[in-house]
N, C-alpha and C positions, 0 to 999 in steps of 0.2 A: 689776681682775684679775690675777691672777698671769700671769708669760710661759708660753709653752708649753714643756714639760719639755725640757731641753736634750739628754736622752737619745735622747728622739723625734725632736728635730729633728737629731741625728747619723744616725739611722736613715733619714729622709728625705733627707739630704744624700749618704748612702752609695748609696743607690738611682737618686739625681739622677746622680751620678758614673758610675755601671754604666750609664748610658742605658737603666735599666729601671724608672724611676718611672711608675707606673700612674696614668692620668686616665680619668674617663668620657668616652665617644665621644660627639660630638653626632649624633642621628638624621641619615640621610642616604636618599638615592633611587638610589644606586648598585646593578647588579647584585648579588644577594646571593649570595656565598660564602662567608658567615660565620655565618650562622645556624644552628640545631639543627632547624628548621622543615621535617623533611627529606620530608614527604609535602604541606604546603602547608596542613596542617589549622590552623593557626593565624589563617590568612587567609579561611579558609572559612565564608561567610554562610550556607551551608547548616546548617552546625552550628550557628554562632550562632543563627540562627533556630529549628532545632530545639531547641535547649537551652532557649531561651525559652519555647517552645511547650509544652515538658515541664512546666515550673513553673507555668505559666499553667493546664493540664489538671490537676495534681496539687493547685492552689490553694495553692501556696508562694509567698509575697511577702515572706521576710524577706530582710534584706540581709545579717545577720551571723548565727554561730551562736550569739552569746551568750555562751560560755564554753568551757572545755575538755569533751571528750568525758565524761570521770569525773563533772562537774558538770551541764552544762545543755546542750552542743552537740552531744550524740548525736542530733542530728535524723533521720528515718527515712529519708532520701536515703542515709544511710551504709551502711545495711544492703544495701539494693537493689545500691548500687555495690559493695560489697566482694564480694557474692554473684556478680555478673557477672563481676569481675574473676578470681575465683576459678576459676568456671567455663570462662572464655576461656581462664586459663592452666593448667588442669587440675591444680589445686591444691585441697587440704582447705579451705585458710582463706586471707583476705587481709586484712591490716590497712593502712589508709591514714594516711600522714603527711602533714605540710604541705608537705615539699619533698623531693627527694632526698637533698639533705643533712641533714635533720633524721632520716630513715630510716636512713641509714649510722651517723650519730651514736648514735642510740637503740639500733642493733642491736650494734655493736659497742663499745659502751661497757657494756652490760648483759649479752650473752650470755657471752663469754668469762670465766671465772673465775680466781681466783688460782690460780696453779698450772697453769694452761691454758697450751697454745701454739698462736699464730696464725702459721700460713705465710703470707706474702703477697706478690706479685708487687710488684718494685720500681717499676714504674710504677701502682702504684694511687692511685685518687683521692683528693685531700685531704680529702675527707669522712671518707673508710674511716680514714685515719691519724689524724685528730682524734678518732675513735670510740675507735679502740685506745689513744691517748694515755690516755683516760679510764679505760680497764679496768686490773685488776690482772693482767691475763695476760701471759706473756712473748711478744712478739713478734720474729720473724727472718723479712727478706726472701730471697727467691730470684729468680735472674737473670730478665729478662724473658722470658716464655713458656718457661723454660728447664726442661724436664722432667725433666732429667739432675740439675740442682740442686736441684730440688724432690724427688726421691727421697731425694738425699743428706740432704737435712734431716730428711726424715720418718723414715729409718732411725735418725738422731740421735736424734729426738725420742720414736720408739717405744722406746728403750733408756732415756732419760732420765725418760721420763712415762707409765710403764704404767698408773698410777692414776688420769688425768685427761684431759682432752679434747684432742684436735687439730684445729684448723680448717685448712682450705685456701683462700684468698679470691684470686679473680680477677675480671676482668671480660670480659665477652663480646666487648665491643667498646672498645678503649683510646681514651679522647679525644684523647690527643695525638700519637697513632699512627696511629689506624684501623685496627690489626692486631688478630689474634684468635689466641687459644691453641688449642691442641689441646685440647679440652673433654673428648673421650672418653677419651683418654691420661690426662688429668687425674682424671677420675670414676675410672677403673681403679687408679689409684694409692691414691687416698682409701680405696677399697674394701679394697684389699689391706692397708693400714695402717691401717685402723679409723680413718679420720680423716674429719671431716665436712666437706662442700663449700658454699662461699657463693659467689654468682655476681651481680655487679652487671651488668643488662642494659638500663642507661640507653641506650645510643646503638644498642642492637640492636632494641626494639621498633620496630615498622613495616617495618623495614629486612629483616629475616631471618623467613623461616617462611611457609607458604602462607597464612597471613592476617595475616602480619607480626605474629606472637606472639613472635618472639624466636628466638635461637640455640638455645638449650638445648631448646627444644621442638621446634624443627626436626630435630635431632639425638635426639628421643625419648629426652632425658636428663633431664626434667624430675622424675620420681620417684627420681631417684639424688643428688640434690642434698638439703642441708640448709635452704637457704633462698636466694629469687631476690629481688633488689632492681629493682623495675619503676618506671621515672622517667617521668612523663606530660608532662615540659616539652619533651622531643625530639621523636620521631616523633608524639605526639598532639597536638603542640601548644597544650597547656594547661599545667596547674599542678597539683602535686602526686607523690606516689609511694606506693608500696603493697611492703609486704614479703609476698611470698607462700611458704606452707610449711604447716607442720602446724598442726592446731587449737589442740595445745597450745604450739607457738610463740607463736601469737597471744595467746593467754592469759597466757604469759609477759610478752611485751611489754607488754602493757596494764598490767600490775602494777609493771613494773621499768624501761621503758626512758623515761626521763626527759623526752626531746624528745617524746615522745608525751602523757606525762602533765602536763606543765607547760606547756601552750600552749593558746592559743585554738583551737578547731576550725574547719575550712574554712568557708566559708557555703555554703549550699544552691546557690546559681549554680556554684560551683566544681565540686560534685559532679555536677550535672547536665550541667555540660560533659564531665566524664570520661566519665559514663556514654555520654552521646550520640557522644563521639569514638572510645569503643571498639566501637560499632554501626556506624559508619562505616567503622572499621579492617576489620571483617569484611566490608562490603560493597562497599568501593571498590578492585577489583582494579587498576582502571587507574591511579591514584596510584603504586602498588607496581610495576607494570610500568614505567611512566614512569620512576621513580627507577632501578630495574635497569637501562634501558637507557642510561640518561646515566651512571650508573655504568660499565658497561662501554665506552661510548664514552669516556669520560675517560681510563680505564686504555689504551686503544687508542691514545688522542693521546699521552699520556705516552712510549709506545715508540716510536711514529712520530718525535715530535720529538728522541727521546734525551734526556730529563730524567732521567739516571739519580739525581739527588739524592731522588727521590721513594721515600716507604718504601712497600712495596707492602700493598696493602688491597684488599679486596671490599668494604667497607663504604661508607656515604657520606661518610666523612672520609679525606681525602687529605693528605699533609703532604710539602713539600718541604724539606728541609734545607739552610738558608742560615746558616752560621756566623755568630756575632757578634751583638749586639744591635744597632749601629748600621748594619752591613749590611744585615740583615733587613728593618729600620725604613725603610730608604732603598727596598729594592726594593717593599716593601708600600706606600708611599706613593705611588711611581710608577703602581702597579697603580692604587691609588686615585684617583689624578688622571686616569685614563684611563677610569674610571667602573666599576671593579670592585671590590666591598666585600670584600678579601682581607685577613685581619688576621695581624699578626706574632705568633708565640708565644716570648715573649723567657725567658731566664734570669732570676730563679731557678724560673720557673713550669716548664722543662725544665733539664735539666743544661747548664752552662754549655759551649759546643763544638755542642750539638744545638739550637740556635735554628732555627726552622723559619716557613715561611707554611703556614698550616692553610685548605684548600679543603673547604667543606661543599657538598655536591651534594643537590639538591631534584628534586623530581617536576617542577616548572616551569622547571629548568635547559634551557635550550637546547643544541643540537650547536654552533650558532654561537657561543655565549658562553664554550663551554667552549674550542674552539679560537683563539677572540680572545685570551683571556685566556693559555693557555698559550703561543701564538707570542710574546706580550710578556713572558712570563718569561723564554723562551728566550732575547730578545734581550738581557735585563738580567743573566741569569746566565752570559752570554758576555761581557760587557762586562770 
C-alpha cells in the first residue's frame, strides 16, 4: 500500500501545530452542557415507545427505505409527516431531507442560478457555504447581524442585478454565538429591494414560539420569507430536516436538489419518530417552560458573576469568548475534570481570536448545575 499523501500529512500537521486537531470524543457521563437536545426529547422513553407503537399499529415493520424517494423509498409515512410539518409551520409544503446539512446543500446548490446574487451573514453555517459553492450564483457576505451593511449590499445588487434574483440568507439562532438577527428589519429590507429571504431555523425549533415552532412564526413572519430550513436533530431530539415553503419550491427541489435525489430515503422508524416528536412538541409545554426558566437563570448568573466574556443570547446557546486554542482547551478540560461537559470551540471553526466555550442549556438543566459551572468558570478566567 502506498504511503498517505504528503500534502494531506502536512495539513494534519498544521492543524496539530495550531492545537486545532479534531478528535472524536469518547462517551461520558458528565453533566450535559454540550448537546443540542434542548428539550430532552432524545432521551424521552415516551417518544421512543409512542414511535414504536405508531409503527406497530400502522403495520409497518420495515428496517429501511430500500432506495431513494424517486425510486422505491417514498413510503406512506413521508406524506403524513410532511403534511404534519407543513401544517405545524403554517407553510404550503414541506420536503424532508436526511439531515440539515443535506437540506442546505440541496437548497443552495440548486435554487440560486447563474447571475443571481446571494447575500449571506458572515457567520452562516458551513453547510450553507458548501451549498453556495456548488451554485453558479454570485455570493457576498454582510457583517454579522449588520442591517446597515446588508442594505448597502442590497442597493449595490439592485443596480447590478436588475433582471436576476437576489437572496438574503441568515439563521434565526446562530450556532456559534447563540444570538439572533433582527428578522423583522431583514424582512422589510427584502421586500423593499424585491429580494427573497431564506432562514435556517435549526436552533430555534422547540426553543422559540408558543408551541416551539421557531422564531419566524413567533414573529408572524412565516409568510414573508421564501424558505425555512427546519432541523430535527436539535430541539426535536431525532434526525433529519425539512425545507418548508411553497408547493412550487418543493416541486423544484424534488427535480433539482441533488442531495435529495441521489440518496437513500429515511427509514420508516425515523419518520415515525419525527412525527411523534412534533406531536409532543405541541403538547409538552412543561419542557419549553423549564428551558425558558433555565435560560433566564443562566443569564442572571452570568450578570451576577460579572462574566463579561459572554455573548448576549436569549436562546439555549451561550458562549464565553476565551481567546486562543490552547487557553480555551485548558479551561474546558478543567470544567470537564470537574464533571461538566462543556466543549471548546476552536479556530478555524470560529475566527482566530474568537475561540470560545459553548454552553448548551436544556429543559433538564438545574439551577445548581448552572451556578456551579459558572462559578468554576469565573475562577479559571480570573487566573
